[in-house]
C-alpha positions as CSV (number, residue, x, y, z in Angstrom):
1,M,0.5,4.0,-23.3
2,S,2.2,7.3,-24.1
3,E,0.4,9.4,-21.5
4,T,0.6,8.5,-17.9
5,K,-2.7,7.8,-16.1
6,V,-3.4,7.0,-12.5
7,Y,-6.3,4.8,-11.4
8,L,-7.4,4.4,-7.8
9,L,-8.5,0.8,-7.1
10,D,-11.1,0.5,-4.3
11,G,-10.1,-2.5,-2.1
12,G,-12.9,-2.4,0.5
13,T,-12.7,-1.2,4.2
14,L,-11.4,-2.2,7.6
15,V,-12.1,-0.9,11.1
16,M,-9.8,0.5,13.8
17,D,-10.3,2.6,16.9
18,G,-9.6,6.3,16.9
19,L,-6.9,5.9,19.5
20,H,-5.0,3.8,17.0
21,A,-5.6,6.2,14.1
22,F,-4.5,9.1,16.3
23,W,-2.0,7.7,18.8
24,N,-2.9,8.5,22.4
25,A,-5.0,11.5,21.1
26,G,-8.1,10.0,19.7
27,P,-11.0,10.6,20.0
28,S,-11.8,6.9,20.7
29,G,-14.5,5.1,18.8
30,E,-14.8,3.0,15.7
31,I,-13.4,4.3,12.4
32,R,-14.2,2.5,9.2
33,F,-11.4,3.3,6.8
34,P,-10.7,2.7,3.1
35,V,-8.0,0.5,1.6
36,Y,-7.0,1.2,-2.0
37,S,-4.3,0.5,-4.6
38,V,-2.8,2.8,-7.1
39,L,-2.5,1.6,-10.7
40,I,-0.1,3.6,-13.0
41,E,-0.5,3.2,-16.7
42,H,2.9,4.3,-18.0
43,Q,4.8,4.1,-21.2
44,D,7.1,1.5,-19.5
45,G,4.2,-0.7,-18.4
46,Y,1.6,-1.1,-15.7
47,Y,2.7,-0.4,-12.1
48,I,0.6,-1.1,-9.0
49,Y,1.5,0.7,-5.7
50,D,0.2,-1.6,-2.9
51,T,-2.4,-4.3,-3.4
52,G,-4.7,-4.1,-0.4
53,Y,-5.8,-7.0,1.8
54,D,-6.9,-10.6,1.2
55,L,-10.4,-11.1,2.6
56,D,-9.9,-14.8,3.6
57,H,-6.7,-14.0,5.4
58,V,-8.2,-11.1,7.3
59,Q,-11.3,-13.0,8.3
60,R,-9.1,-15.8,9.6
61,A,-6.3,-13.9,11.3
62,L,-7.6,-10.4,12.0
63,A,-11.4,-10.7,12.2
64,F,-11.5,-7.8,14.7
65,T,-10.8,-5.4,11.8
66,M,-14.3,-6.3,10.5
67,P,-13.4,-6.3,6.8
68,T,-15.9,-5.5,4.1
69,Q,-14.8,-6.4,0.6
70,T,-16.8,-7.6,-2.4
71,K,-15.3,-9.6,-5.3
72,A,-15.4,-6.5,-7.4
73,Q,-13.1,-4.9,-4.8
74,T,-10.3,-7.5,-5.2
75,I,-7.4,-6.8,-7.4
76,P,-8.7,-9.0,-10.2
77,G,-12.1,-7.4,-9.9
78,Q,-10.8,-3.9,-10.0
79,L,-8.5,-4.6,-13.0
80,S,-11.5,-6.1,-14.9
81,L,-13.2,-2.6,-14.7
82,L,-10.4,-1.4,-17.0
83,G,-10.3,-4.4,-19.3
84,L,-7.1,-5.7,-17.7
85,R,-6.1,-9.1,-16.3
86,P,-3.7,-9.7,-13.4
87,D,-1.1,-10.9,-15.9
88,D,-1.0,-7.5,-17.6
89,I,0.7,-5.9,-14.6
90,N,4.4,-5.5,-15.0
91,Y,5.5,-4.2,-11.6
92,I,4.2,-4.1,-8.0
93,I,5.6,-1.4,-5.8
94,N,5.0,-2.2,-2.1
95,S,5.2,0.7,0.3
96,H,5.7,-1.9,3.0
97,F,4.4,-5.4,3.7
98,H,1.8,-5.0,6.3
99,F,-1.2,-7.3,5.5
100,D,-3.4,-4.5,4.1
101,H,-0.8,-3.5,1.5
102,C,0.3,-6.8,0.0
103,G,-2.7,-9.1,0.1
104,G,-3.3,-8.9,-3.6
105,N,0.3,-9.5,-4.7
106,K,-0.3,-13.2,-5.2
107,H,-2.7,-12.4,-8.1
108,L,-0.1,-10.6,-10.1
109,R,2.0,-13.6,-10.9
110,R,4.0,-12.1,-13.8
111,A,4.8,-8.8,-12.0
112,C,8.2,-8.0,-10.5
113,T,7.9,-6.7,-7.0
114,V,9.9,-3.5,-6.3
115,C,10.4,-2.7,-2.6
116,H,12.9,-1.3,-0.1
117,A,15.5,-3.9,1.0
118,K,14.7,-3.1,4.6
119,A,11.0,-3.7,4.0
120,L,11.6,-7.2,2.7
121,E,14.0,-8.0,5.6
122,A,11.4,-6.9,8.1
123,C,8.9,-9.5,6.9
124,A,11.4,-12.3,7.7
125,C,12.1,-11.2,11.2
126,P,9.5,-8.7,12.5
127,Q,9.5,-7.3,16.0
128,P,7.2,-9.2,18.4
129,F,4.7,-6.3,18.3
130,E,4.6,-6.4,14.5
131,I,3.7,-10.1,14.1
132,Q,0.0,-9.4,13.2
133,S,0.9,-6.7,10.8
134,Y,3.2,-9.0,8.9
135,S,0.8,-12.0,9.1
136,D,0.0,-12.3,5.4
137,L,3.1,-13.7,3.7
138,S,1.3,-15.0,0.6
139,F,3.4,-12.5,-1.4
140,A,6.7,-14.3,-0.4
141,P,6.4,-18.0,0.0
142,E,10.0,-18.5,0.8
143,I,9.8,-16.1,3.7
144,A,6.6,-17.7,4.8
145,A,8.3,-21.1,4.9
146,R,11.1,-19.7,7.0
147,R,8.6,-18.3,9.5
148,G,6.7,-21.6,9.5
149,N,3.2,-20.3,8.5
150,V,3.1,-21.5,4.9
151,Q,0.1,-23.3,3.5
152,P,0.8,-25.7,0.6
153,P,-0.8,-24.9,-2.7
154,L,-3.7,-26.9,-3.8
155,S,-2.1,-27.7,-7.2
156,T,1.2,-27.0,-9.0
157,A,-0.6,-24.3,-11.0
158,E,-1.0,-22.3,-7.7
159,I,2.7,-22.3,-6.9
160,Y,3.8,-18.7,-6.7
161,T,7.5,-17.8,-7.1
162,P,7.7,-14.0,-7.1
163,T,10.6,-11.9,-8.4
164,F,11.9,-9.1,-6.1
165,Q,13.9,-6.0,-7.0
166,T,15.1,-4.4,-3.8
167,I,16.2,-0.8,-3.7
168,A,17.2,1.8,-1.1
169,G,17.1,5.5,-0.9
170,D,14.9,7.9,-2.9
171,Q,14.5,6.5,-6.4
172,E,12.9,7.5,-9.8
173,I,11.9,4.0,-11.0
174,A,10.3,5.3,-14.2
175,K,10.1,8.7,-15.8
176,G,7.9,10.8,-13.5
177,V,7.4,7.9,-11.0
178,R,9.4,8.5,-7.8
179,L,9.7,6.8,-4.5
180,F,10.7,8.6,-1.3
181,E,11.8,7.0,1.9
182,T,9.4,7.7,4.7
183,P,10.3,5.2,7.5
184,G,8.9,5.0,11.0
185,H,5.5,3.3,10.4
186,A,7.5,0.3,9.1
187,A,11.1,-0.4,8.1
188,G,11.9,0.7,4.6
189,H,8.6,2.4,4.0
190,Y,8.2,4.2,0.6
191,S,5.8,7.0,-0.4
192,L,5.1,7.6,-4.1
193,L,5.0,10.7,-6.3
194,V,3.5,10.5,-9.8
195,E,3.9,13.4,-12.3
196,L,1.1,13.9,-14.8
197,S,0.6,16.0,-17.9
198,H,-2.7,17.8,-17.0
199,R,-2.7,18.3,-13.3
200,Q,-0.3,18.7,-10.3
201,P,1.7,15.7,-9.2
202,M,0.0,13.1,-6.9
203,L,1.8,12.3,-3.7
204,F,0.7,9.0,-2.1
205,T,1.7,8.8,1.5
206,G,1.3,5.1,2.1
207,D,1.0,4.5,5.8
208,A,3.4,7.3,6.6
209,A,0.2,9.3,7.0
210,Y,-3.2,7.6,7.4
211,S,-5.2,10.7,6.8
212,Q,-5.1,14.4,6.2
213,Q,-6.1,14.9,9.8
214,N,-3.0,13.0,10.9
215,L,-0.9,15.5,8.9
216,D,-2.8,18.6,10.1
217,R,-2.6,17.5,13.7
218,M,0.9,16.0,13.3
219,I,-0.2,12.9,15.2
220,I,1.1,9.6,14.1
221,S,-0.9,6.3,14.3
222,S,-0.2,3.8,17.0
223,F,0.9,1.2,14.5
224,H,4.6,2.1,14.1
225,L,8.1,0.8,14.4
226,D,9.7,4.1,15.4
227,P,7.6,7.0,16.5
228,V,10.3,9.6,16.1
229,E,11.0,8.5,12.5
230,S,7.2,8.4,11.9
231,Y,6.9,12.1,12.9
232,K,9.8,13.1,10.8
233,S,8.3,11.3,7.8
234,M,5.0,13.2,8.1
235,Q,6.9,16.4,8.1
236,R,8.9,15.2,5.0
237,L,5.6,14.5,3.2
238,K,4.5,18.1,3.9
239,D,7.8,19.4,2.6
240,L,7.7,17.2,-0.5
241,A,4.2,18.4,-1.3
242,V,5.4,22.0,-1.2
243,H,8.6,21.4,-3.1
244,H,6.8,19.5,-5.9
245,D,3.5,21.4,-5.7
246,A,1.9,18.0,-5.2
247,E,-1.6,17.0,-4.0
248,I,-1.4,14.6,-1.1
249,F,-3.4,11.4,-1.1
250,C,-3.4,9.6,2.2
251,S,-3.8,5.8,2.6
252,H,-6.7,5.4,5.0
253,D,-8.7,8.6,5.0
254,P,-12.5,8.1,5.0
255,Q,-13.3,11.8,4.4
256,S,-10.8,12.3,1.6
257,F,-11.4,9.0,-0.1
258,A,-15.1,9.8,-0.6
259,S,-14.0,12.6,-3.0
260,Y,-11.3,10.7,-4.9
261,L,-12.0,9.6,-8.4
262,K,-12.0,5.8,-8.5
263,A,-11.5,3.4,-11.3
264,P,-12.6,3.2,-14.1
265,G,-12.1,6.9,-13.8
266,F,-8.5,8.2,-13.9
267,Y,-6.2,11.1,-13.3
268,S,-3.9,12.2,-16.1
């Protein structure tokens, strides 16, 4: 693994209203949006930035989002396209811990989870209006137990005891793999920049910007912790893209996602 490669792992779709995608601006109406993960094949190992949602959890707790996800669109299913197994992944990077960004963590049992310290803290004690967003705690059984919504495993083989490495501030966690603080949507939110040999860098916004239209219109989504910080983070993403001559990849953009190269294809 001498040359860095980036794979986009299709995780299915969810639905939200346009007034949530574009806070108080709309237009209203159903938007079916993609959920995807970013697999980085690096000389230091395999990294996954966000792991999408768990279909069973969403059908049970957030059915109004109308999830569509095949078995091939789960983390194990997408990794199998590349001849990989969940145990091959060395690191998970979670931009934040809303349900549609951490639902696949539980499959990556050997991976160390890298996240902002504030992001992990927020899961244990979310604000009342964030409870649904932080409803899937399968990635952190100890936090789930403290919040009282843990389900016992069916067998000892299913016991999941993850390892966390918490960080803060902007960080280069591997050569050419950088995390930038972009808070507002959630506490401790991280966006990701990956440098490659044969193309311009790729800047993954996470939920700091759902879509290119959010950035163009400078309108945040309605799902946020701090609207002022959310706005500042969108501007920071624009500035980072200029500074690093990077191409922006938004998290939930139906139009842009249609043109993205998905696994087993890759960027390098």
